[in-house]
N, C-alpha and C positions, 0 to 999 in steps of 0.2 A: 504495500498499498503506500503510495506516494504521501510524504509528510508534506504539510503545508510551512511554508517559512514564514516566521515571525518577523513582520518588518519594523524596525523601529521609527518612531517619528521623525518626521525630517528634521525638526530641531537637533534632534540628539546624533543625527548622521554628519552634520556639518563638521568640517575641518577645525574650525575654531573651538566647537565644543570639546571635540576629541583632544585637541591639544591642550584646553585649559584643563579638563578631566585628568590627563595624562600627568601634566604637572602637577595637580593637587593631590594626585597618588604619590607623585615622585615626593612632593614637602612632607606629606604626612608620614611616608617611611622614613623619611630623614629626621622628621622629628623624634619619632619613635626610637631610632638609634642613638641620636643625641640625648634624648631623654635616659635611655639606658647608660650611655658612658658618663652624664653627668651624674646620674645617682650612684653609681659605681665610685666616680671620682670622689662625690661630698662624702659618702659613707666612710669611705677610706681614710679621708682628711679630717672628718671628726672623731672617727676612731682613734686615731694616731693622736690627736690633739688631747684627748679624753686621758688617753693612756699615759701620755706624757705628765699632765696637769697632776692624774693622781701620783705618780712616781715622784714627782717634784714635791709634793705635799708630805708625802710618807719621810723623804727625807729632811725636809724643814723640821717636822716633829722630832726625828731622832736627834736630831742636831739641837733641839729645845731641852730633851733631856741629858744629852750631856753636858748642855751648859749648866743647867737648873735642876736635875733631877726630876722625880715625879711631880712635885709641885709646879716646876715651871712646864712641863709638859701638857699636864691639866689644864691649867691657866690659857696656855697656847690653843687646846684644843677648844677651850670655853669660847674664847674671841672669836676663834674662825668660824665656830657655829653659827654665830649670829651677823656675819657677814654678808653683802649682796651676794646671790650666785654661790652661795655655799655648798661644799661637799659633805657627804655623810662620814661622820668619823665613828669611832669604835675603840675603847680604850679598858683594857681586863688583867688584873693582877695576875701573877703566875697561878694562884688558887682558882681562877675563873670568875672572881667576884667584878661585877659591872662597876669599873670608875667613872666614864664618862663616855657620851655619844650616845648614837640612836641606832647604830647597827645590830643586826641578832647576835647571838653568841658567838664568840670567835672560836673556832675549833679548825683542828688540823695544821699542818706546818706551814711555815712561809710559803706563800703562793700568790698566783692571780687566779681569781675565778668569777663566776657570775652567779648569782642568787636572787631570787625573788624576795620582795620586800613590800612592807606596809607602809603607812604614811610617818611623817617625822614623829606628829604627837599622837598619842591616844585620840584624843578629842578632835582630830583633824577632820574636817568634813571634805578633803580634796581627795582625787581619786588615787586608789593605791598605785604605787609604783609597781612596775611589770618585772622590770631587769635592773640591778646594779652590777657593774663593773670594781670589784673591790682588790684592794691589794692588802695583804697580811703581811706585818713583818714583827719579829719576836726580839725585843731588846735584851742585853746583856744580863739584866735583873730578871727575866722572865715575864717582863709586861709585855701584852701584847696590844700591839697598835695595828689598826684598820682604817684605810680611807676608802669609800666607796664613791661613785658617782652615777647618778642618773642615767640610764641610756633611754629613756622615753624620749629624751629630747630630740636624741639622733633619730628615732622614730620619726618623731614630729617633722622633722627637717625632710626626712624622705618622701613622708606622706604629701608635705607642701607641693615638693619637687614633681613629686608623681602626678598630683592634681593638675600643675600648672601645664605639663606635658600633655595630661591626657586631654585638656581642653583644647591645647593647639592641634593635637590629633585631629579631635572632631572638629573644630571651626576652620582649619586649613581646607579640608575636602568640601566643608559648606560653602565655604565663600569661593573656592574654585569652580564650584558646580553652579553657583549664582553668576559669578563672572562669565563664565562659559555660557551659561544661558543668554546673558547680555550681549555679548560679543557676539552670538550665532544669529540672535534676532538682528543686530545691526547688519551682519554679513548677509543674511537673507534676503533683507529689505534691499541692499543693494545690488546683489545676485539678481531679484526680481527685476530691477530697474534693467539692468543689461539683458535679461531674458524678454523683458517686453518691447525693448527697443529692437533685440533681432527678431521677434516676431513680426514688429511692424515692418521693418524693413523687407523681411520675408513675403509680406502682405502687398509690398509694393512703395510702401512710403519710404523712399530712399533719401528723405531728409531729415528724417528722425536722428537722434543723436544721444548718447549714454547722458545724462546727467551728472556734474562734476560737483563734489563739495567743498573743494577749493583745500584740503586737507593735506595734500601732496603725499598721502599714504600709497601702498601698493596698489590698491584697487582704483586709487584716484589716478595713477600712474598707468594702470592698465586702461582704464576708460579712457584717459587722454589718447594712449595709442590706438585703441578701437576707433575711437571717432578720428583720428588722421588717415587709420586704412580705410575709413568710410569715405572721408572727403575724397580721397585718392580714388575710391571706386566710383563714388559718384561723378568725378571730373571725368574719368575713364568714361563712363556710361554716356554721360553727355557729350562728350568728345567723339564717341562711337554714333549717336542719335545724329549728332553734327554732321559726320561724315557722311552717313547714309542718307542724309537729308540732300547733303552737297553734289553727292555722287548723282543722285536722281535729276537734280536739276542742271547742275552744269555739263555732264556727260549727255544729257538727252539732247541737248543740241547738236554734238558732232556725231552723234548715233543718227539722229534724225537726216542730216545733211549726207552722211554716209547710204543712207537708204535711199534718199532722194535722188542722189546720182546714179547708183545703181537702178532704179527704176527708169530714171529718165535716158540711161544709155539703151537699157532692154526697148523703150518705146521710141525714141529717136534716132540712135545712130544707126548709119547706114554702111558705114565703110569699116577697114581694121584699123584705119588711124583713128577714128572717134572712138571704137571701142578700147583702143589703146590707152587713148587719152584719159576715158573714164574710169579704166582700171588702174592707172596710174594716181589719179585724184582719189580714189577710194583707198589705195595703199597708203597714200600719205595721211588720210584721216584715221585710217585705223592706226598706223603708227602714232600719230598724235594721242589717241586714246591708250593705246599701249603704254606709251610713256606717261601720262596722266596715271594709269594703274600702278607702275612701276615705282614713280613717285611718292605714291601714297603709301605703298608697301615698305619702302625706304623708311617713310616717316615712322611708321608702325613699328618697323623694328628699332628705330631709333629710341623712340618713348617707351619701348618696352625694356631698354638699356641691356640688351642682350651683348651689347659692343663694348659694354664699361671694363668687362674682362681685360679686353684687350689693349688698354691703356698703355702708354709708354710716356716718356719725358719727349717733348716737342718743342724746338726752337722755333716759336714764333715768327721771329725775325728773317729768318732764312726762308720758311714757309711763305710769308707774305710777300718777300720780294720774289720768289720764284712765280708766284700768281701774278704780280706785277708786271714782270716780264714778260708773260705770255699773254698779257691783256694789250699792252701798249701798242701793238700792231692793230688790233681789233679796235680799238679807241681812235686811232689816226684814221682808219677807214671810214668810222662813223663822224670823223670831224668832231672828236672829244679829247679833251687834254686829261690824261692819267698822271696823278702826281702821288708820289711816297713821301712819308717822314717816319722812319723807321729806326726807333732808337733803340739800344741794347737794354735787351729785358732779360728778367730771369726766365727759366724753361717751365713749362707746364706740364702736368699730367694730362693725356689726351689721347684721342684716335686721329692720327696724321691725316686720313682719308678723310673722314668727316668735317674736321677742320678746314681743311682744301676746300671741300665741297661748299661750306659756308660760307667762305670768303668768295669765291667764284659767284655764288648766287648774289651776294652783296654787291660785287663788283658789276655784275650785269644786269642785275636791277636799276643801279644808278644809271650806266649808259644807255639802257633800253627806255627809261623813262623821263629824261632829260633831253631838250631840244639841242640841236647843233652848237656848237661852240661852249657847252659847258664843262665845267672841271669836276671830275670826280677824284676824291684825295682819301687815300689809304695812310693811315697814321697808326702808329704802333708806339707805346709810352708805358714807362712804369709808374704806379700809382700807390699808395701805402698798401702794403699787403698784399700786392697782387700786381696783375697787367691788365692795360686797356688797349683793346684793339677797336679802331673806329673807321667806317665808312662812311663818306660826305659827299655830297655834291652840291652846287650852286643852281639848281633848278627851280621850278616853280614848288617842291615840298608838296606836302601834305597836310590838308586841314588838320587842326587839334581835334576835330571829333571824330575822325576817320585813323588817326593814329593807333588807337587800339584793336581796330579790327582789321589790320592789313595783315597781321599775322595770322588770321585764321585761314584755314583752308578753302582754296578757289577763289577767295574775294580779290574783284578787281575793282579798281575805280571805272567811274564811267569814260574818263578821258582816256582810260589805258585797254579799253575794250577793242580797240583796232588794231594793237600790238600784238605780237605772238606771245605765246605763254598760256599757262594753265592755273596761274593763282595759287601755288604751290611753293614758291621759290622762298618767300620768308616765313613761310610754315616750316620749311625745312630746316631755316636758320633756327627759328625758335626752338625746334626739337633738338638740335645738336646743342645749342646754349644750355637747355634743360640738362642734357644728358651728361653735359661739364659740370653742371651746376655752377654756371657762371650767370652772372646779371645782365640782363639784356635790356637796354632804354632805346627807346626810339623819341627824338627831339629836334626841334627845329633849328636849323643851321642858320638860320638867317641871312642869305635866303638859302632856300633849299631843305633838305634832309640829312640828319644825321643817325647813324646807327652804332650804338656804343655797346660794344661786349666786355665785360670785366671779369677776368679770370684770377683765381687765386693761386698766386705764385708757389709752384713746387707739388701741389698737389689739387685737390677738389674742395669744394666750399663744404667739408662736414658731411653731416648727414641727410640734414636737411635738403629742401627744395627751393630754390630761388625766387624771389619774386620779381615780376616784371613790370 
């Protein structure tokens, strides 16, 4: 027969409760061990102290007898019996007659022994003493002298110690259990908040975030990390949605032109030359579409961070000089001027191929969207804590209201619709800058447009993502 499993309430299965209960049990066990050690130590110390006091007192009485005989001995015993915290005494002559003290009749040879005794006085209402530690000595004339100490005081101290540690042993687990319950309640509340957030996101509310308490504890840091992850996922989802919309809108036109051209060729072309021309036009349109998809795929790979593993030290000065050298003839053909201001700068960590592509896109963008006679300037300079690469032109520039949009995929200004391109050049620049965790800024060059990219010298900008 299958046994049904007994499930503890959720509160008692939390890690915080189990941890608190474990610590409470550990502290209780520690208190018990400490109590036992303390009890043994205290008992040994009090027992030794009592024995030493009795032995010292017997020695004092022997000295009194030696100095003044029996009379001096009895006077000393009488005086000490009425002192605070007095011991118990007993004095008998050689015949066994009681001369002083309250101890029972003294028999036997000189020795240490323990005996049971009643109160000091017959009319005493105090509880009878249970045990006495006694030292019996016989003087030279046969007088028997005994000194005893009540051992119930040691028992009282031991009982007090046991009571104290007993309460500690009981209270510590109780307080630990109460603390564990309180901690578990708080833990469950915050865990439920995380669960509700996750369920809301699963249901489609991608804007929901885990609430933070501002305490800076482990759960707060975990919630902050999860929120950052959700922000990143939300940004990627938004980017995916935007890409889907952009593809649907911006690639529909070239595909429509391709279909129209092929349909027109089939309907109207009457010679081989016309068919060839139509096919050449279709191939050109298809290649442009493939280039657009290739650029999108490249941007997606860059944003995924798969290229970061291949980072190496890159000399930006040498890289910028090489790109400028390649584009100088192109600029002259288009009746532009290409200038460089390349200072000595520290090396940076990065992907050389992507950095070349980023700079090529910036230079091409400057040459393509400025009228004849304009200047495109590539500058490289050290800045505090890093290196700044900038590409500026003195053309008409971009209105401030549109500067934040030109980094988007397929975005093209109305004045640029007639120029070749897919609107993905600056999107790739932004993706490469983001991969290298560099700060990218677009600003007015007065006149013209300036794109500034700031790298951290010798490495990446930590684990965070740069702002734009």
